[in-house]
VONU-308446 format. One record per residue: residue in three letters; x, y, z of N, C-alpha, C in turn. Coordinates in Angstrom, 1 decimal, padded with zeros to 4 digits. Each point is the difference from the previous one (the first is absolute). Example, Ala and Ser with C-alpha at 12.3 -4.5 7.8 and 13.67 -1.06 7.14 Angstrom:
<atoms>
ALA 013.2 -005.7 007.8 -000.9 001.2 000.0 000.9 001.2 000.0
SER -000.4 001.1 -000.7 000.9 001.1 000.0 -000.8 001.1 000.8
</atoms>
This chain:
<atoms>
MET 196.7 -057.7 151.5 -000.5 000.2 001.4 001.0 -000.7 000.9
ASN 000.4 000.8 001.0 001.1 -000.6 000.8 -000.4 000.0 001.5
SER -001.3 000.0 000.3 -000.5 -000.1 001.4 000.1 -001.4 000.5
SER 000.2 -000.1 001.3 000.0 -001.3 000.7 -001.4 -000.4 000.4
THR -001.0 000.9 000.0 -001.3 -000.4 000.4 -001.0 000.2 -001.1
GLU -000.6 -001.1 -000.5 -000.9 000.1 -001.1 -001.1 -001.0 000.3
GLN -001.3 000.4 -000.2 -001.1 -000.9 000.3 -001.2 000.4 -000.8
ASN -001.0 -000.9 -000.1 -001.3 000.2 -000.6 -000.8 001.1 000.8
LEU -000.9 000.6 -000.7 -000.8 001.0 000.7 -001.0 -000.6 000.9
THR -000.2 000.6 001.2 -001.1 -000.4 000.9 -001.3 000.5 -000.6
CYS -001.1 -000.3 000.6 -001.3 000.5 -000.4 -000.1 001.5 000.1
ILE 000.5 000.5 001.1 000.0 001.5 000.2 000.9 000.7 -001.0
GLU 001.2 -000.6 -000.3 000.9 000.6 -000.9 -000.6 -000.1 -001.4
TYR -000.7 -001.1 -000.3 -000.7 -000.1 -001.3 -001.0 001.1 -000.3
ARG -000.8 000.3 001.0 -001.0 001.1 -000.1 000.7 001.3 -000.1
THR 001.1 000.2 000.8 000.8 001.2 -000.1 000.6 000.1 -001.4
ALA 000.5 -001.1 -000.5 000.6 000.1 -001.4 -001.0 000.4 -001.0
ILE -001.2 -000.6 000.1 -001.1 000.4 -001.0 -000.2 001.5 000.1
ASP -000.2 000.5 001.2 -000.3 001.4 000.2 001.2 000.9 -000.5
LEU 001.2 -000.4 000.3 001.2 000.8 -000.5 000.0 -000.1 -001.5
LEU -000.1 -001.1 -000.6 000.0 -000.2 -001.5 -001.0 000.9 -000.7
MET -001.2 000.1 000.6 -001.1 000.7 -000.6 000.3 001.5 000.0
ARG 000.9 000.5 000.9 000.4 001.4 000.0 001.1 000.3 -001.0
ILE 000.6 -001.0 -000.5 001.2 000.2 -001.0 -000.6 000.1 -001.4
PRO 000.3 001.1 -000.7 -000.6 000.2 -001.3 000.1 -001.2 -000.9
LEU 001.1 -000.7 000.0 000.3 -001.2 -000.9 -001.1 -001.1 000.2
PHE -000.4 -000.1 001.3 -001.0 -001.1 000.3 -001.4 000.5 000.1
SER -000.2 001.3 000.2 -001.4 000.5 000.3 -000.8 -000.1 -001.3
VAL 000.6 -000.2 -001.2 -000.8 -000.1 -001.2 -000.3 -001.4 -000.4
ILE 000.4 -001.0 000.7 -000.3 -001.4 -000.4 -001.2 -000.6 000.9
PRO -000.6 -001.0 -000.4 -001.1 -000.6 000.8 000.5 -000.4 001.3
ILE -000.9 000.1 001.0 000.3 -000.4 001.4 000.4 -001.4 000.1
GLU -000.5 -000.9 -000.8 000.4 -001.4 000.0 001.5 -000.2 -000.3
ALA 000.4 000.8 -001.0 001.4 000.0 -000.4 000.9 000.5 001.2
VAL -000.4 001.1 000.6 000.7 000.5 001.1 000.1 -001.0 001.2
LYS -001.1 -000.7 000.2 000.1 -001.1 001.0 001.0 -001.1 -000.3
VAL 000.1 -000.3 -001.3 001.0 -001.0 -000.4 001.4 000.5 000.3
VAL 000.3 001.3 -000.4 001.3 000.6 000.2 000.3 000.0 001.5
ALA -001.0 000.4 000.8 000.2 000.1 001.4 000.3 -001.4 000.6
CYS -000.7 -001.0 -000.5 000.2 -001.4 000.5 001.4 -000.5 -000.3
LEU 000.6 000.4 -001.1 001.3 -000.4 -000.4 001.2 000.8 000.7
GLY -000.4 001.0 000.7 001.0 000.8 000.7 000.6 -000.8 001.2
GLN 001.2 000.4 000.4 000.7 -000.6 001.1 000.4 001.2 000.9
THR 000.0 -000.2 001.4 000.5 001.0 000.8 001.5 -000.2 000.2
GLU 000.7 001.1 000.1 001.5 -000.1 000.3 000.3 001.0 001.0
ASN 000.8 -000.3 000.9 000.5 000.9 001.1 001.5 000.3 -000.3
PHE 000.3 001.3 000.2 001.4 000.5 -000.2 000.3 000.8 001.3
ALA 001.2 -000.3 000.5 000.5 000.7 001.2 000.5 001.4 -000.4
ALA -000.1 001.0 000.9 000.5 001.3 -000.3 001.4 -000.1 -000.5
GLY 000.3 000.7 -001.1 001.3 000.0 -000.6 000.2 -001.0 -001.1
GLU -000.9 -001.0 -000.1 000.1 -001.1 -001.0 -000.4 000.6 -001.4
VAL 000.7 -000.5 -001.0 -000.3 000.4 -001.4 -001.1 -000.9 -000.5
VAL -001.1 000.6 -000.5 -001.1 -000.7 -000.5 000.3 -000.5 -001.5
PHE 000.5 001.0 -000.8 000.5 -000.3 -001.3 001.1 001.0 -000.3
GLN 000.9 -000.5 -000.8 001.3 000.7 -000.3 000.0 000.6 -001.4
GLN 000.4 001.3 -000.1 000.2 000.6 -001.3 000.8 -000.9 -000.9
GLY -000.4 -000.2 -001.3 000.7 -000.7 -000.9 -000.4 -001.5 -000.1
GLU -000.7 -000.5 001.0 -000.4 -001.4 -000.1 -001.3 -000.1 -000.9
ILE -000.2 -001.2 -000.6 -001.2 -000.3 -000.7 -001.0 -000.6 000.9
ASP -001.2 000.5 000.0 -001.0 -000.4 001.0 -001.3 000.0 -000.6
ASP -000.9 -000.9 000.3 -001.3 -000.1 -000.5 -001.1 000.0 001.1
HIS 000.3 000.8 001.1 -000.9 000.1 001.1 -000.4 001.5 000.3
ALA -001.2 000.1 000.5 -000.5 001.3 000.5 -000.3 -000.1 001.4
TYR 000.1 001.1 000.7 -000.1 000.0 001.5 -001.1 001.0 000.4
CYS -000.8 -000.4 001.0 -001.0 000.9 000.6 000.3 000.0 001.5
ILE 000.3 001.2 000.5 000.4 000.1 001.4 -001.3 -000.1 000.9
LEU 000.1 -001.0 000.9 -001.1 -000.2 001.0 000.3 000.8 001.3
GLU 001.3 000.0 000.4 000.5 000.6 001.2 001.4 000.5 -000.2
GLY 000.4 001.1 000.6 001.3 000.5 000.0 000.3 001.0 -001.1
GLU 001.3 000.3 -000.1 000.4 001.1 -000.9 001.2 -000.5 -000.8
ALA 000.2 000.4 -001.2 001.1 -000.3 -000.9 000.5 001.2 -000.7
GLU 001.2 000.0 -000.5 000.6 001.1 -000.7 000.5 -000.5 -001.4
LEU -000.3 000.8 -001.0 000.5 -000.3 -001.3 001.3 000.7 -000.2
LEU 001.0 -000.7 -000.5 001.4 000.5 -000.1 000.5 -000.1 -001.4
LEU 000.7 001.0 -000.4 000.7 000.0 -001.3 001.5 000.0 000.2
ARG 000.7 -001.0 -000.5 001.5 000.0 000.1 000.5 000.7 -001.2
THR 000.9 001.0 000.2 000.6 000.7 -001.0 001.5 000.1 000.2
GLU 000.8 000.6 -000.8 001.4 000.1 000.2 000.3 000.8 001.2
GLU -000.9 000.9 000.4 000.2 000.8 001.2 -000.4 -000.7 001.3
GLY -000.6 -001.2 -000.1 -000.4 -000.7 001.1 -001.5 -000.3 000.0
GLU -000.6 -000.4 001.1 -001.4 -000.4 000.1 -000.8 001.2 000.3
GLN -001.1 000.2 -000.7 -000.9 001.1 000.2 -001.4 -000.5 000.2
LYS -000.6 000.6 001.1 -001.4 -000.4 000.3 -000.9 000.8 -000.9
ILE -000.9 -000.8 -000.7 -000.9 000.6 -001.0 -001.3 000.4 000.7
ARG -000.5 -000.9 000.8 -001.3 000.2 000.7 -000.2 -001.1 001.0
GLY -001.0 000.2 000.8 -000.4 -001.0 001.0 -001.3 -000.6 -000.4
PHE -000.3 -001.2 000.5 -001.3 -000.7 -000.2 -000.5 -000.5 001.4
GLY -001.3 -000.1 000.1 -000.6 -000.5 001.2 -001.2 -000.9 -000.3
GLN -000.8 -000.2 001.1 -001.2 -000.9 -000.1 -000.9 000.3 -001.2
GLY -000.3 -001.0 -000.7 -000.9 000.1 -001.2 000.7 000.4 -001.3
ASP 001.3 000.3 000.1 000.7 000.3 -001.3 000.3 -001.2 -000.8
PHE -000.1 000.1 -001.3 000.3 -001.1 -000.9 001.2 000.3 -000.9
ILE 001.0 -000.9 000.0 001.2 000.3 -000.6 000.4 -001.2 -001.0
GLY 000.3 000.4 -001.2 000.5 -001.0 -001.0 -001.1 -000.6 -000.9
GLY -001.1 000.7 -000.2 -001.1 -000.6 -000.8 000.4 -000.4 -001.4
LEU 000.9 000.7 -000.6 000.3 -000.3 -001.4 000.8 -001.3 -000.1
SER 000.6 -000.4 001.1 000.7 -001.3 000.1 -001.0 -001.2 -000.2
LEU -001.2 000.3 000.3 -001.0 -001.1 -000.2 -000.3 -000.3 -001.5
LEU 000.3 001.0 -000.8 -000.2 -000.2 -001.4 001.2 -000.6 -000.7
SER 001.2 000.2 000.5 001.2 -000.5 -000.7 001.1 000.1 001.1
ASN 001.0 -001.0 -000.2 001.2 000.1 000.9 000.7 001.3 -000.4
MET 000.2 000.8 001.1 000.6 001.3 -000.3 001.2 000.2 000.9
GLU 001.0 000.7 -000.5 001.1 000.4 000.9 -000.4 001.1 000.9
ARG 000.3 -000.2 001.3 -000.3 001.0 001.0 000.8 001.2 -000.2
LEU -000.6 001.2 -000.2 000.7 001.2 -000.1 000.4 000.6 001.3
PHE -000.6 -000.5 001.1 000.3 000.5 001.3 000.1 -001.2 001.0
SER 000.5 000.3 001.2 -000.1 -001.0 001.1 -001.1 000.4 000.9
LEU -000.5 -000.9 000.7 -001.0 000.2 001.0 000.5 -000.6 001.3
ARG 000.1 000.8 001.1 000.5 -000.5 001.3 -001.0 000.3 001.1
ALA -000.2 -000.9 000.8 -000.9 000.2 001.2 000.6 001.0 000.9
GLN -000.7 001.0 000.4 000.4 001.0 001.0 -000.3 -000.5 001.4
THR -001.2 -000.6 000.1 -000.5 -000.6 001.2 -000.2 -001.5 -000.3
ASP -000.4 -000.8 001.0 -000.5 -001.3 -000.4 -001.1 000.1 -000.9
LEU 000.0 -000.8 -001.0 -000.9 000.2 -001.2 -000.8 -001.3 -000.3
CYS -001.2 000.1 -000.2 -000.8 -001.2 -000.4 -000.7 000.4 -001.3
CYS 000.2 -000.8 -001.0 -000.5 000.2 -001.4 -000.8 -001.2 -000.5
ILE -001.0 000.3 -000.8 -000.5 -001.1 -000.9 000.7 000.1 -001.3
VAL 000.5 -001.2 -000.4 000.9 -000.1 -001.2 -000.8 -000.7 -001.0
PHE -000.1 000.6 -001.2 -000.7 -000.6 -001.1 001.0 -000.4 -001.1
SER -000.2 -001.1 -000.6 001.0 -000.5 -001.1 -000.6 000.3 -001.4
ALA 000.8 000.1 -000.9 -000.4 000.2 -001.4 -000.7 -001.3 -000.5
ASP 000.5 -001.2 000.5 -000.6 -001.2 -000.4 -001.5 -000.1 000.5
GLY -000.2 000.4 001.2 -001.4 000.0 000.5 -000.9 001.0 -000.7
PHE 000.6 001.1 -000.3 -000.7 001.1 -000.7 -000.4 -000.5 -001.4
HIS 000.9 -000.7 -000.7 -000.2 -000.5 -001.4 -001.1 -001.1 000.1
LYS 000.0 -000.8 001.0 -001.0 -001.1 000.2 -001.4 000.7 000.1
THR 000.0 001.1 000.7 -001.3 000.7 000.2 -000.5 000.6 -001.3
LEU 001.0 000.5 -000.8 -000.4 000.6 -001.3 -000.5 -001.1 -001.0
ARG 000.6 -001.2 000.1 -000.5 -001.1 -000.8 -001.4 -000.4 000.4
GLN -000.3 000.1 001.3 -001.3 -000.4 000.5 -001.1 001.1 -000.3
PHE 000.5 001.3 000.0 -000.9 001.2 -000.3 000.6 000.8 -001.1
PRO 000.0 -000.5 -001.2 000.6 000.7 -001.2 -000.5 001.4 -000.2
GLU -001.3 000.3 000.4 -000.5 001.3 -000.2 000.7 001.1 000.9
ALA 000.6 -000.5 001.0 000.7 000.9 000.9 001.3 000.6 -000.6
ALA 000.6 -000.7 -000.9 001.2 000.4 -000.6 -000.2 001.4 -000.8
ALA -001.1 000.1 -000.7 -000.2 001.2 -000.8 -000.3 001.2 001.0
GLU -000.6 -000.3 001.1 -000.3 001.1 001.0 001.3 000.4 000.6
ILE 000.9 -000.9 000.3 001.3 000.3 000.6 000.8 000.8 -001.0
LEU 000.1 -000.4 -001.3 000.7 000.8 -001.0 -000.5 001.4 -000.1
ARG -001.3 000.2 000.0 -000.6 001.3 000.0 000.5 000.9 001.2
GLU -000.1 -000.7 001.1 000.5 000.8 001.3 001.4 000.3 -000.1
ILE 000.9 -000.9 -000.5 001.4 000.3 -000.1 000.2 001.2 -000.9
ALA -000.7 000.0 -001.2 000.2 001.0 -001.0 -000.4 001.4 000.7
LEU -001.1 000.0 000.7 -000.5 001.2 000.7 001.0 000.5 001.0
GLN 000.6 -000.9 000.8 001.0 000.4 001.0 001.3 000.5 -000.7
VAL 000.4 -000.6 -001.1 001.2 000.5 -000.7 -000.3 001.4 -000.5
PHE -001.2 000.2 -000.6 -000.3 001.3 -000.4 000.0 001.0 001.1
ARG -000.6 -000.3 001.1 000.0 000.9 001.2 001.4 000.3 000.5
TRP 000.8 -001.0 000.0 001.4 000.1 000.5 000.7 001.0 -001.0
GLU -000.1 -000.3 -001.3 000.7 000.8 -001.0 -000.5 001.5 000.1
TYR -001.3 000.1 000.1 -000.6 001.4 000.0 000.6 000.7 001.3
GLY 000.0 -000.7 001.1 000.5 000.6 001.2 001.5 000.4 -000.1
LEU 000.7 -000.9 -000.6 001.4 000.3 -000.2 000.3 001.3 -000.9
LEU -000.9 000.1 -001.0 000.2 001.2 -000.9 -000.6 001.2 000.6
HIS -001.1 -000.1 000.7 -000.7 001.2 000.5 -000.2 000.1 001.5
GLY 000.8 -000.8 000.7 -000.2 -000.1 001.5 -000.1 001.3 000.8
ASP 000.8 000.9 -000.3 000.1 001.2 000.8 -000.6 001.2 -000.8
GLY -000.7 -000.3 -001.1 -000.6 001.1 -000.8 000.9 000.4 -001.1
LYS 001.3 -000.5 000.0 000.9 000.4 -001.0 000.4 -001.2 -000.8
LEU 000.2 000.2 -001.3 000.5 -001.1 -000.8 001.4 -000.3 000.2
CYS 000.4 -001.2 000.4 001.4 -000.4 000.2 000.7 -000.2 -001.3
ALA 000.9 000.9 -000.4 000.6 -000.1 -001.3 000.9 -001.2 -000.1
LYS 000.7 -000.4 001.1 000.9 -001.2 000.0 -000.9 -001.2 -000.2
CYS -001.2 000.0 000.7 -000.8 -001.2 000.0 -000.6 -000.3 -001.4
THR -000.3 001.1 -000.7 -000.7 -000.2 -001.3 000.8 -000.9 -001.0
THR 001.3 000.0 000.2 000.9 -000.8 -000.9 000.0 -001.5 000.4
LYS -000.5 -000.3 001.2 000.2 -001.3 000.5 -001.3 -000.8 000.1
VAL -001.2 000.6 -000.2 -001.2 -000.7 000.2 -000.8 -000.1 -001.3
GLY -000.9 -001.0 000.0 -001.0 -000.1 -001.1 000.4 -000.7 -001.2
ALA 001.2 000.1 -000.5 000.4 -000.5 -001.3 -000.2 -001.5 -000.1
THR 000.3 -000.7 001.1 -000.1 -001.5 000.0 -001.4 -000.5 000.1
LEU -000.9 000.9 000.4 -001.4 -000.4 000.1 -000.9 000.3 -001.2
LEU 000.6 000.6 -001.0 -000.8 000.4 -001.2 -000.1 -001.2 -000.9
</atoms>
């Protein structure tokens, strides 16, 4: 995290964080008490328009939920930088980083001034130790999301993607 402005959540932001977290599939399956703990451990960070939130290739253990503003997901290739998609208020980015330190496959850059709630893997792991039953629910939700993603990749437009079939599924069996 490379923002110059970081602070604890205010009461209003805490309530907003709970509401946003409950809308995210990863958190919607765990007890509300656990969601409250995760929300409590979040920090707000502000990023100026044009500032990089995280960089492709870096190892990071944070997830971001956008409170205000817009960001763009970028992929750096040999041909240059390519915009993959945009994100806005309520979007949650980097959830798998809460489970393990992961190399960022993309960069995220603020398109406008951006305010995010940032969650750390350390805080998430503390929550799971306090609410161990939540871990099984989260694993089930992740498995379901991976299945949906893979199914959509293979059958997204009604046609089976021949190239995709050689690249998916084998590592999950």
